[in-house]
N, C-alpha and C positions, 0 to 999 in steps of 0.2 A: 360488642361481643353478644354471641348466640348462644341461648340456654336454655334447658327445656324447665329451669328456676329462673324466677323472678326476685330477683334482690340486686342490691348495690352492687355494682364490680369496680373495682380498684385497679388501677394501675400497674398495679403488681401483679394481680390476675391476669391482666394480659400477656407479661411477659413471662409468668409461670406456664402459660400455657404450651410456650416454646421452650421450656426450659432454658431461659437466660434469667441472668440478674442485673436488677434495677433498684438501686436504691441513691441516696445521695453522695456513697462514696465509689459507685462503680456502676457501670451501664454497659451492660454486654462481657466484652472484653477487658476494657478502658477502667481504670483504678484513679480517683482524684489523687492527689499527691501533692507534694512540695513544689511543682509547677503548672497542675493542672487540676480545675475545679468541673464541678456537672453543675449545668445551671438549668432549670427548667422553668417556662414558662406557660400558663394556661389564657386564653381568650388575650393573650398580649401585658397580663401581667404575673408580675415573678412570684415565685409561689416555692416555697421548701418542704410540700408536702410529699413529693417524690413519691414511691411506691403507696404509700396511701392515699393517694389521690382519688375519689371516687365521678366517676365518668357521669356528664352532663350531656345532655345531646346538642349535637354541634359544636360542642368545644374543638378549640386548635391549640393541640399540644406540642411545643415546639423543646426536646430535649437537647443542648449541647454540650459535647465534651468539648472545653475550650483550655489555651494556654492564659495561666495567670498573668 
């Protein structure tokens, strides 16, 4: 994330720049429900921090909307 202010940025900040929703219950227009879940991993490890995840250099973030 490019910014004139140096601070920790979250994944939620990234999605907010685009005016899009991202959290444990929704990514873009896709919502978790009885048949779908949102899964997130960072550097190969599952995490549930979603929009609160603070970016680190060289992170590999995978967000999936998957069938249960």
